[in-house]
Backbone bond lengths (Angstrom), bond angles and torsions (degrees), N, CA, C in turn:
res aa  C-N    CA-C-N  psi(-1)  N-CA   C-N-CA  omega(-1)  CA-C   N-CA-C  phi
1 M - - - 1.385 - - 1.514 114.05 -
2 S 1.236 118.21 155.24 1.452 120.69 -176.19 1.477 109.47 -94.53
3 D 1.341 115.41 179.17 1.494 120.12 174.18 1.515 116.26 -92.26
4 N 1.299 113.56 15.78 1.437 120.64 179.40 1.530 108.94 -61.14
5 R 1.365 118.51 147.91 1.448 124.94 -179.81 1.538 108.32 -122.59
6 Y 1.319 114.58 146.51 1.469 120.82 -175.84 1.514 113.12 -134.16
7 T 1.337 115.56 160.57 1.412 121.43 174.87 1.550 107.99 -117.35
8 Y 1.290 118.43 135.47 1.507 124.68 177.93 1.408 108.90 -133.55
9 F 1.306 124.29 115.98 1.461 125.56 -175.07 1.485 109.49 52.48
10 H 1.384 117.56 -121.56 1.465 118.28 175.89 1.496 116.93 -96.29
11 Y 1.337 114.83 8.01 1.481 120.72 177.42 1.540 106.91 -87.73
12 R 1.297 113.70 132.36 1.463 121.18 -177.01 1.503 112.55 -124.05
13 D 1.297 116.72 156.23 1.486 121.75 175.63 1.495 111.17 58.06
14 L 1.361 118.45 44.31 1.456 122.26 179.62 1.524 111.25 -86.94
15 K 1.303 113.21 137.14 1.500 115.90 173.15 1.551 104.35 -78.01
16 P 1.346 119.08 164.48 1.474 123.90 -175.49 1.598 110.66 -57.52
17 G 1.298 122.12 -39.53 1.442 123.69 175.57 1.516 114.03 -65.05
18 E 1.316 114.67 -40.41 1.515 120.64 178.77 1.566 108.14 -63.54
19 L 1.343 112.84 -43.88 1.475 118.65 -176.45 1.559 107.01 -62.41
20 F 1.300 114.65 -44.64 1.525 118.69 179.83 1.502 108.90 -57.55
21 F 1.270 120.16 -46.24 1.472 125.74 179.24 1.530 112.09 -55.81
22 F 1.357 117.78 -50.21 1.433 121.59 -178.05 1.506 110.91 -64.22
23 I 1.337 117.73 -39.79 1.402 124.21 179.95 1.590 108.51 -62.74
24 A 1.332 113.19 -44.24 1.496 119.23 178.87 1.479 111.39 -61.57
25 M 1.338 119.01 -37.62 1.438 124.10 179.93 1.566 109.06 -67.93
26 E 1.348 117.11 -42.31 1.426 122.29 179.52 1.540 109.65 -65.17
27 E 1.277 118.32 -44.72 1.460 120.82 -177.56 1.542 110.20 -68.93
28 T 1.339 116.68 -32.43 1.443 117.14 176.99 1.546 109.56 -68.16
29 R 1.357 116.85 -40.69 1.475 121.83 -179.15 1.494 109.69 -60.75
30 K 1.371 116.28 -39.17 1.463 121.49 -176.15 1.584 108.46 -70.78
31 E 1.301 115.17 -38.11 1.489 117.51 -171.75 1.485 115.46 -82.90
32 L 1.400 117.44 -35.30 1.418 119.67 -176.20 1.515 111.27 -74.02
33 G 1.347 115.10 143.10 1.400 120.93 -179.11 1.502 112.87 -165.81
34 L 1.330 116.73 -153.08 1.474 121.99 -173.27 1.625 110.31 -66.12
35 T 1.305 115.22 -36.50 1.478 116.50 179.38 1.532 111.75 -66.25
36 D 1.328 118.01 -27.64 1.469 119.45 178.23 1.516 108.11 -76.26
37 L 1.298 116.42 -33.70 1.467 117.09 176.15 1.558 109.17 -64.28
38 A 1.248 117.19 -45.39 1.468 121.91 176.30 1.534 112.18 -58.64
39 A 1.305 117.71 -42.30 1.396 123.91 179.91 1.567 112.27 -63.54
40 A 1.327 112.11 -45.06 1.480 119.04 179.68 1.491 110.44 -65.55
41 S 1.381 117.28 -38.85 1.455 123.10 177.74 1.497 111.34 -62.71
42 A 1.327 115.45 -42.28 1.424 121.33 -179.37 1.605 109.49 -62.60
43 I 1.275 116.91 -40.74 1.427 120.29 179.09 1.548 111.25 -68.74
44 L 1.305 117.31 -43.65 1.441 119.90 177.87 1.480 116.09 -67.75
45 L 1.311 116.98 -37.18 1.500 121.05 175.86 1.529 111.43 -72.29
46 G 1.290 116.27 -15.48 1.478 119.30 176.15 1.482 115.64 -88.73
47 E 1.382 116.74 -1.43 1.464 122.22 179.17 1.566 110.16 -73.59
48 R 1.302 116.38 139.55 1.395 122.39 -179.71 1.540 110.13 -74.78
49 A 1.329 117.79 83.86 1.468 119.01 -172.60 1.571 110.66 -107.74
50 L 1.360 118.81 -12.36 1.454 119.58 -174.13 1.553 109.23 -105.68
51 P 1.243 118.10 134.97 1.462 121.72 175.30 1.496 111.77 -72.89
52 V 1.364 115.15 142.51 1.518 119.50 -179.02 1.473 107.55 -134.76
53 S 1.323 118.77 133.54 1.435 121.71 174.05 1.510 107.48 -98.90
54 G 1.348 112.86 161.88 1.425 120.18 175.89 1.533 116.39 87.24
55 K 1.274 117.11 11.18 1.454 119.74 178.22 1.550 110.22 -77.10
56 V 1.260 115.56 149.19 1.492 118.18 -179.95 1.558 109.63 -74.32
57 A 1.313 114.88 159.95 1.481 120.56 179.26 1.469 110.33 -58.65
58 G 1.316 114.70 135.78 1.489 119.76 179.81 1.458 114.42 88.27
59 A 1.337 120.54 -6.91 1.418 122.71 176.91 1.499 109.34 -77.13
60 T 1.411 116.72 150.18 1.433 124.48 175.66 1.509 108.42 -62.78
61 E 1.361 117.90 130.90 1.473 119.26 176.61 1.492 115.79 -69.86
62 G 1.344 116.82 146.26 1.418 121.07 174.61 1.553 111.96 85.54
63 T 1.389 110.36 169.02 1.456 117.18 174.93 1.524 109.68 -146.35
64 S 1.233 118.54 171.94 1.441 121.07 -178.84 1.574 108.83 -104.76
65 V 1.330 112.91 160.36 1.445 119.57 174.46 1.503 108.16 -61.11
66 L 1.270 116.86 -47.30 1.448 120.55 179.26 1.525 114.02 -55.17
67 S 1.310 117.51 -42.70 1.440 121.73 178.89 1.567 110.58 -66.19
68 M 1.281 117.14 -40.62 1.510 118.92 179.06 1.546 109.53 -63.40
69 V 1.282 115.49 -46.68 1.498 118.08 -174.21 1.498 108.44 -68.18
70 S 1.310 119.28 -46.50 1.470 124.37 -176.64 1.537 111.33 -62.19
71 R 1.362 115.92 -35.04 1.465 121.07 179.63 1.572 109.43 -70.74
72 N 1.313 114.93 -32.81 1.475 119.19 177.12 1.493 111.46 -76.16
73 L 1.312 119.55 -33.13 1.439 123.25 -177.79 1.559 111.50 -81.46
74 F 1.281 118.70 -39.47 1.397 125.73 -176.83 1.551 110.60 -113.76
75 R 1.278 119.60 84.75 1.469 124.60 -175.28 1.561 113.50 -86.98
76 Q 1.294 115.43 -0.75 1.498 118.06 -175.13 1.491 112.48 -68.52
77 K 1.270 116.51 143.40 1.478 123.77 174.54 1.486 104.73 -102.64
78 L 1.365 117.38 132.98 1.450 120.75 -177.90 1.529 110.41 -92.27
79 Q 1.301 114.00 159.67 1.493 122.18 179.22 1.541 109.54 -70.78
80 H 1.341 115.12 -41.15 1.505 118.72 -179.14 1.550 108.32 -110.92
81 R 1.310 113.12 154.16 1.468 119.13 174.47 1.499 110.97 -80.65
82 L 1.326 116.49 134.30 1.451 122.35 177.34 1.519 109.62 -105.62
83 P 1.372 113.36 144.69 1.453 117.85 -179.57 1.527 112.24 -82.77
84 T 1.366 116.26 139.29 1.429 120.87 178.35 1.565 106.20 -131.09
85 I 1.327 115.07 158.28 1.406 117.86 176.91 1.551 106.98 -106.72
86 I 1.327 116.48 130.19 1.469 122.64 179.55 1.489 108.15 -130.26
87 R 1.330 115.52 160.74 1.437 125.90 175.95 1.505 103.71 -100.85
88 G 1.327 116.09 123.47 1.460 121.92 176.59 1.456 112.83 -79.40
89 A 1.367 118.47 172.60 1.432 123.22 -179.74 1.579 115.04 -57.32
90 N 1.393 110.71 -32.04 1.507 115.58 174.72 1.496 115.25 -77.33
91 G 1.312 119.14 -5.61 1.472 121.24 177.79 1.522 112.19 95.49
92 F 1.315 120.40 -6.35 1.393 123.49 178.53 1.597 108.96 -84.44
93 L 1.328 115.68 148.32 1.453 120.04 174.53 1.502 112.17 -80.93
94 R 1.298 114.10 147.48 1.511 118.24 175.11 1.471 107.06 -152.47
95 I 1.357 112.31 161.79 1.516 122.29 179.08 1.510 107.15 -91.71
96 S 1.337 112.06 132.91 1.435 121.73 175.55 1.547 109.22 -126.68
97 L 1.281 119.31 130.91 1.517 122.70 177.18 1.473 111.48 -93.11
98 T 1.314 113.51 140.86 1.495 119.56 179.87 1.541 111.16 -143.19
99 R 1.290 113.45 150.25 1.478 119.70 176.55 1.539 106.88 -104.91
100 S 1.253 122.11 -4.71 1.452 126.13 -178.84 1.569 106.66 -84.04
101 L 1.316 117.45 122.75 1.474 121.93 177.31 1.538 108.82 -66.30
102 G 1.349 115.87 -38.08 1.465 117.81 -178.51 1.555 112.38 -66.45
103 A 1.335 117.21 -38.31 1.464 123.70 177.50 1.556 106.81 -64.46
104 F 1.300 118.47 -44.34 1.458 122.12 -177.61 1.556 108.98 -62.35
105 V 1.304 116.41 -46.03 1.509 116.95 -177.04 1.514 108.51 -70.69
106 G 1.327 119.94 -39.07 1.450 121.70 -179.67 1.520 113.58 -66.90
107 R 1.328 119.68 -30.12 1.386 122.54 175.12 1.465 117.23 -87.52
108 T 1.373 117.48 -19.13 1.462 121.69 -177.25 1.590 108.04 -86.71
109 I 1.280 117.83 -38.94 1.483 117.25 -172.94 1.567 113.79 -58.29
110 P 1.281 122.17 -41.09 1.521 122.12 175.18 1.512 109.00 -63.23
111 V 1.301 120.06 -35.49 1.442 119.77 -179.58 1.514 112.22 -65.12
112 V 1.387 113.36 -41.82 1.467 121.09 173.75 1.534 111.44 -58.62
113 G 1.355 117.27 -43.58 1.383 120.44 176.16 1.499 118.22 -60.21
114 T 1.339 113.13 -38.34 1.425 121.31 178.62 1.584 109.21 -69.05
115 V 1.257 116.40 -38.27 1.490 120.24 179.58 1.552 108.75 -69.01
116 M 1.357 117.93 -39.21 1.424 117.82 177.03 1.556 114.27 -64.09
117 L 1.313 116.62 -40.51 1.452 121.21 177.93 1.505 112.87 -66.49
118 A 1.380 114.42 -37.73 1.501 119.64 178.52 1.536 107.33 -68.28
119 A 1.329 121.15 -37.76 1.468 122.08 176.75 1.552 109.09 -61.03
120 D 1.327 114.83 -45.22 1.511 116.69 -178.72 1.484 109.64 -63.74
121 A 1.310 118.95 -42.65 1.488 120.35 178.89 1.579 111.03 -58.08
122 F 1.363 112.15 -41.61 1.500 111.12 176.26 1.455 112.86 -64.96
123 I 1.301 120.03 -42.17 1.489 122.02 -177.78 1.515 110.32 -65.32
124 I 1.353 116.82 -40.47 1.488 118.21 178.20 1.548 111.11 -64.69
125 A 1.386 118.14 -41.57 1.465 118.82 179.95 1.517 110.70 -69.42
126 S 1.378 119.54 -35.89 1.459 119.84 179.25 1.538 110.19 -69.45
127 N 1.292 121.55 -43.92 1.444 126.61 177.46 1.504 111.09 -60.57
128 T 1.363 115.99 -43.04 1.472 121.07 179.90 1.456 111.29 -60.31
129 V 1.408 118.96 -47.99 1.432 123.37 -176.74 1.542 109.45 -66.13
130 R 1.322 115.81 -42.16 1.447 121.48 -178.49 1.583 110.64 -61.68
131 S 1.382 114.71 -51.72 1.455 120.33 175.97 1.504 113.98 -59.15
132 Y 1.279 118.47 -41.73 1.427 122.91 -177.27 1.579 107.97 -67.21
133 N 1.288 115.45 -49.53 1.498 118.38 177.86 1.535 115.07 -58.70
134 R 1.332 113.40 -34.59 1.461 116.94 176.44 1.511 113.99 -66.96
135 I 1.298 118.54 -26.18 1.467 123.19 -174.33 1.539 112.84 -92.73
136 V 1.335 117.46 -41.57 1.425 122.23 -171.44 1.548 114.02 -82.59
137 R 1.285 116.40 163.92 1.418 123.87 178.87 1.599 106.85 -72.17
138 P 1.321 116.54 158.40 1.464 120.26 -174.60 1.513 112.90 -53.90
139 E 1.370 118.93 -38.49 1.456 119.01 -177.70 1.475 114.21 -68.81
140 D 1.314 116.69 -18.24 1.519 117.26 179.34 1.510 116.16 -98.35
141 R 1.338 116.74 2.54 1.463 122.64 -174.75 1.519 107.88 -68.30
142 V 1.364 115.48 155.54 1.482 119.02 174.58 1.529 104.01 -118.56
143 F 1.412 112.74 153.07 1.430 122.55 -178.90 1.517 111.80 55.06
């Protein structure tokens, strides 16, 4: 990085790295909103926090609040098995098939929340780099 100095809003005499940080904070502030709260809630409610008895040997321990609620709301059994993504006891993701609509919904909502937050992270990073490169001199640009 160079010794160039920049001004951003009321921040003065910023080095390129400091400028990038403040732009990233501003882009994050602009992007985050109610949908991100919903996405984070979906992820947290999908965590296996509740103990469950009666699981078969080899099954992942515990269940989530979301899974319990969705299984009570959607008691339908489906004709065909649907794939869901679950995190095993070792932390790795795996595909599990289910005929329970409630299990499908309970396992899918946290995945949707994760995708939403990942999309926001990509948007924030892209907007930060674009704004930063528009402001700085050519020698301080990234990518």
